[in-house]
C-alpha positions, 0 to 999 in steps of 0.5 A, a space after each residue: 082628880 088624881 091617878 090613883 082614883 081607881 087603884 082598888 079595882 080588881 084585873 089582871 094589871 091591878 093584881 100585878 105585883 108592884 115592882 114587877 108591874 114597874 119593871 115591865 111597864 116601864 121597860 116597854 115605855 123606854 121601848 115606845 121612846 127608841 121606836 123611830 119608824 113609822 111603821 111600828 106606830 100601830 103595834 105600840 098603840 095597839 099594845 098600850 090600848 091591850 094593856 088599858 083594857 086588861 087594867 079595867 080602867 075606865 075609859 072616861 079616865 083616860 080621856 080625862 088624863 089626856 086632855 091637857 096634855 093632848 092639847 098642847 100635842 095636838 096644838 105642836 103637831 099641827 104647827 109642825 105639819 106646816 111648818 116642817 120643809 118637804 114636799 107639800 101634799 096639798 094646800 089648806 087655804 094659804 097654808 102647806 101640809 107638808 108629807 114631812 110633817 105629817 109623817 112625824 106628826 103621826 110618829 109623835 103623836 102615835 108615840 106620845 099617846 102610848 107612852 102616856 097611856 102606860 104611865 096612866 095604867 101605871 100609876 093608876 092600878 096601884 095605889 102611890 103608896 104602893 108605888 113608892 115602896 116599890 122604887 124604894 125596894 128596887 132601889 131608888 134613892 130614899 131622898 128622890 122617893 121622899 120628894 115625890 111624898 112630900 109634893 103628893 102630901 102638898 098637892 093635897 094641901 095646896 088645893 084644900 088651901 086654894 078652894 078655901 080662899 076661893 070661896 071667902 074671896 066669892 062670899 066678898 064679892 070677888 069676880 074671877 072673870 074680871 079685868 081687875 080680879 088679875 092683881 087679886 088672883 096674884 096676891 092670891 096665889 102669893 099667899 098660898 106659895 108664903 103659906 106652903 113655904 112656912 107649913 114645909 118648914 114647920 113640917 120639916 122641923 116635926 120631922 128632924 126632931 122625930 128623926 128624920 134623916 137617919 138611916 132606916 132599913 127598908 124590907 117590902 115584904 109584899 110575894 112575887 107569884 109565877 103570873 107576875 113573872 109571865 106577865 114581866 116576861 110578856 112585857 119584856 118579849 114585846 119589847 125585845 121584838 119591837 127593839 129588833 124590827 126597829 133595827 131592821 127596818 133602819 138597816 
């Protein structure tokens, strides 16, 4: 269910020091977002697939994480093909397939999938705690790392409460597929939010009593090895090459 399900695997990307990995993969991600030339899309797709293969993560894991965003992406790209203005390639019944829309769909789709694949690798090859510590040591403000930690933690809490409430309702004969069950589902959702708010207030009060909010020195003791720097230099080299290629093709 969670991104760090396979964080204990042994691979080149798993063994990449988290701080250096964040810098390297985020550089590639921003570079991919900068690409606006269709000729470079195959290159970024190959790079993202290669990184995923090096990570050793199961292919089924990638598909499961791409399922929901992929559904919305495909819907938007199909609409883009038909609603864009431009040259008509052919007719598909009453709908006209436009050349500009098709090219834009390939560009957006390839770029989106490549970026999302790298994000999955980034957060799937290190535990959530390791990534938070790495971000903190890289200078991310404490408020952001704390918010990310609390949000991640409450996903588990809300999921547990929702599962318990659903089980209790099913024992009482509740049928979620019936039309009359909509109001019950709405009430359950409201109850979940109220419980979450009350619990967050209690947790914050307990943390404040224990000294939360005071400045604490933070130090990351993980070591950076030559192989980590080598992988970073490779990522930077690919990024620089793609940026120069983008600028060259644009001129």
